[in-house]
N, C-alpha and C positions, 0 to 999 in steps of 0.2 A: 405577554407584553402589555405592558398597561396603554391602557387606551382603545385594544384592538378590538374591532368587532369579530374578531372571529376565536371562538374558544376551542385551543387544540392540546391534545398531551401527547406523551410517548407513541410511540408504535406497540402495539400489539402484534406479535409474533405467533406464526403457525408455520409448523416444521411438519412438510407432509411425511406420511408413515406414521403422525404422532395420532396416540388415541382419539379417535371422535365417537362422536352419537353413531349408531349403527340402528340404521331405516329399514330396516328387513320389512316390519311393520307397518310401515307408514308411506311407502311408494311402488304404486305398480310401474313395471319396463315393458316398454313393448320394443320391437326392432322392426324398423320399416323396409319394403323390398330389399335386395341388397345393390349396391351399384349408386346410388344415391351419397350425396354430401348435402350438406347444411349451406340454404343460402346466405347467411350472414349472420351476425348476432342480435338483429329483428327481425328474423324470419319465422316469427311466430308469432300467431294471435288466436284467441280462442272469440270465438261468434256468440250470441244471445242463446244458439240451442246447448252449448257448453262444448261441442266438437271442436276440437282444435286444428288450426290450420298451418302447415309444415309448408315455409319455403323451400324446397330443394334442387339441384342441379347434376343432372346426368350429362355421361358423356355417350354422343352420339355420330357415329360415320368423321370423328377429328372435330366436332364442333361440342358446344353447351348447350341443355336444352334445359330450360327455365321452368319449374313445373309448380304449383300449387302438390299439396299432400291435403287429400280433404279427409278427415278422421270422420267416420262413422257413429263415434259415440265417445265419449267422456275419456276413455282411456286408450283410444286410438285404436282397440283390436283388431281394426280391419280399416281401410279405406281404398282411394284411388286416385291413379296420378289425373291432374288437370292442365299440362302445357301450355304456357301461351308465350313463349318466344323462342328464338334460338340462334344463339349467338358466337363467335369465333371461338376457339378456344385460348383462353385470356384470363387473366385475374377477373376476378366478376364476385360481385356483392349484391344481395336487393333487400330489400323490405317487404314485409307483409301485416297484413293489416285485415281486420274484418266489421263493417259497416252492422248499426243497427236490423240492417235488412237480411243479414246472414251472407251477402256477399262479399268476395274476399277479392282487396286489391293487392298489387305489386309495382314497388317504384324502383326503376334500373336505369343503368345508364348503357348504351350501346351507340359506338361509335363516333363517341362524345356527345350525345343527347340523351335526356334526360326524357322517360317514357312514365306513362301510369296504364298498367295491363288492371280490367276488371274483368271478374266473373258476372253473365248478365243471367245466369239460372241456378238452381239450385245442381243440376250436372255439373255447372261451367263445361258445355261441352263446348261452346263458341265465344270466348273471351274479345273482348274489344281492345285495342290498344289505340291510347290518344297520340295525335299528333304531337310532332319534339315542341316539351314544353319549353327548353332553354340549350342551348349550346356550348363547348367548350367544358361539359360536366366531368368531374373525376368520378370510376365506378366505385370508389370508397367513399365511407362516410354519409350514404343514403339513409333515412328516417321516414316512415311515411306514419302519418293517421288520420284519423276520419272526422269531421264533424258530423255532428246530429244528423244530418241532412244526408249522412253518407258520402260528401264531398270528401278529397284525400289532400291532406295537407302535408307538403315534403321537404323537409330539411337536406340542403345537400351544397357540395362545393365545388367552384368550377377551378379547373386547372391553374388560374391563377391566383387561386387562393383566397377567393371570395365567399363568402359565405351566404347563402342565398337561401329565401322560404319561398315554397311556390303555393299559391291560394288556387283551388281549384274552384271552377263557378256552378259545377254541378259531380253528378258521381262519376259523369267519365270522363270528366278533367277537359271539356271541350273549351273551357274559356277558362285558362290559368293567368293570374297575376302573380308574378315572381318583385321580391324586394330584395337588398343588399341588406343584411343585417351588422356584418365585420367585413375588413378586409383584412386580412393576415399577412398576406402577402407570401406566403408558404407554396409553394412548388411541387413537393414531395409528397404524393396522398398516402404513402407510407405514416403518415407524422399527421393526418389531422383526421379528427371524427366528429360526426355531428349526432344530435339525439333531438325531435320535436315530441312535446306531449302538447293538451287544450286542457284548460282548464273548465269546470262544468258551464262555465259563460261563455265559451270558444273564445278564448283569450291566449293563443300562442306561447309557447316556451318553447327557449331554443337553447340547448349547450352545446358547448366546443372546446374541444380539446386540439391544441396545436402547437407546434414548436416556437412558434414564434409570439402568439401573443397568449399561451398558458392556456388555463381555463377559465372561461366564461359564462356566464348565463343570461338570454337576453329576457327578458318581460317584455311582450308586447301590450299594449292600453286600447288596442282597437282590434278587432277580428282579423282585420288584412294587415295590420302591421303597417298602416300608412303612414302614423307619428314615430318620432323615433322611440325606440323602446331604451327602457331603463335597463341598465347593462352593470351586472353583479363580475366584479375580478373574482375568483375564491380563488384563495392561497397556494402554491405548488409546495404540498406541503411533503415530497416524493421526490425520490430522485430517479435519475433515466430519464429514457424519452417516453412521450405519452403513448400508449396501446391500445386504448379503447376508451368509451366514454357510455355512460346511460343516466336516464335519468326517470323517475315516477313521480306522480303529482297524488296527495292525499288527495278525501275528499271537499275540501276546501281549497283546494289549488296550490297547498303548499308543497313547495320542490324540495324535493332529495336527488342530488347527482352525486353517483359513483365512477370514479377514473380509474386507470391503470394507468403503470408505467413498469418499465424495467426498473427492477428492485435494486438490487447491489453488484455491482460488476464481478465481484470474485465468487457469487452466487448464481444457480438459475432461479431465481426468484420473481415474484410478481409483486406490487406494492398497488394496494388496492385505498385508494381516498375516499372517506364518504363524507359528503356535507349535507347537512338537514337545515332548511330555512326556518324560520321562526314561526314565519306568516306567508301569506298569500302573496304580499308585497316583496319579502326577502329583506327586510329592513331590520335592525337590531342585529344581535349577536347571531352570529353563523357556526355549529354546533359543526366540529368537522374531528375526524381521527384518519389513522394512517394503520393500515392492516396488512402486515406484512409475510409472503406467503415466500418461505424458504422450499426449495426444494434440492437435501443434500446430496441429489444425484447429477446436480448444474445443468436443467433443464427448466428453461421458464413455462410458468402457466400461461393458460388461455386467458382470452378475453373473457370479462367478467357482462354479468345480466345483473338487471336490479327490477325489484317490484315491491312496491307500498302497499303495503295490506291496508286495511279498515281501522286497524290500531295504528294506523300512522307507523309503524316501526318496520325498517329496510329488511328486505331480504337479499342478497346477494349471492350469486350463484359462480364459481369458476372450475376450471379442471387445472389439477397440477400434472408434473412436467414428467418423467422419463415413463413413470409405472401408470399414468393415467390416474385415475378417481377424480368423480366430479361431486364436489364439494357444497356445502349452503351454509353462507352466514348468516346470522339472525342476530340484529341488536342494532339500537340506534349509538350515535356515537359517542353517546356519555354511558353507553353499558359497556363501552370496552375499557372504561376508565376504574367502572365499580365490580369488573368480572362476572357480567351480568349476560355479555355477549355469549351466542353457542356456535360451533361448526360441527354437521355434519356432514357423513360422507355418505349421497346417494346412490353413489353405482360405481364399483371399484374397477370396472373395465371400462370406461369410458376410455376413448385412445387419447395417448399424451396429446399434451397442449391443442386441446379440442376447446374451440370456441363454445358457447353455448348461449343460446337464446330462451327467454323468460317469459310467461303471461301468467295471469290470475285467470282460473276456471271458475268453477262452478264452487258457489259460496267462499268462495274468497281464496282456495285451495289451489297454489301453483302447479304449472306444466313447465319442463323444461323441453327442449329439443339440443341435442348433442351427438355427435360421432363417437360408436362403440366399435366394436370388432369387426364389425361386417356391415357399418354404415351406421346410419342416422337413426338414435333410440330418440322414445317419448317419453319421459319420466312424468305420471301423473300425482303428483302426492294428496295423501289420504289426511292432509289436516293442513293448517294454514301457516303453519313453521316447517312443515317435512320433517316433524321432529315427535 
């Protein structure tokens, strides 16, 4: 379209079961203890030691126990559980981050309130939990990151559809401030998702997916987001309902956003949209592309995850449908047009429609967490592209 600030092209199509790169020599896969499930699409972080921390859930006496799984090394060959909360048996997701001090935090909702849990030692045997930060909080759509001083920043949505940002005043989140960024009017939490990231100057960036407002990116002008943020509306280049959103920043603060939706009603499919801002202020032409994952067996694919490496090239991970298979998609939006993007299957045994969490590990190599046949798996890529 002439005069549009969005540069888009026809969707690239990937059919599950098609030939893809074989990663046997490029990935180390470990199984965590049996009986665990993944805490959410952002329940994975890598700290300064290079060892992953995975947010996991286990069923205990009719309740759900939320824990960090603290890996002992970069490939998670061993580790230990560190519980921080027990909640009733119900739909639950939470988000994990690790600070520069190596201490893990988790943000989660319980009984309608938002909480932040924090490890206070390397062993994490006596974590602290904040007082309730906000009320009427949905259990889905929570994402947490951390400032350089190890104070958490949390994006979340209330059950009335307001997208909020909680700014913690210290590492234990004892004096939080909350700001409303969007009022979506959406009340079904199955259809909204948020993601938060911080620039090197500690300026928050919040991405939103909802049925009522589509896909939005808020760029805060100050660390507490007191000033009204600049808002960029991302075009809906997909069909179907929003199923997830992920965001990552390059070293200069330029945002890349990936979101997913049900692709085509007649197929089990996932439509992944990737947007890349041209600069940290996201002014000018935004590159975008739609990547359609079709499962011929009629099962939808899982929620995607996203990281951006030092080369500013996005790396998105997604699970496929009926027969599983964890895949990694590598390329800028323009690479799809030039046939330079690539898809690699990391693990043929991932559970069907598994959600996936992804983070950058040592030397910028991706680490993934997802569900395998026996429970949660951690895959550590031995290259920056998993290829």
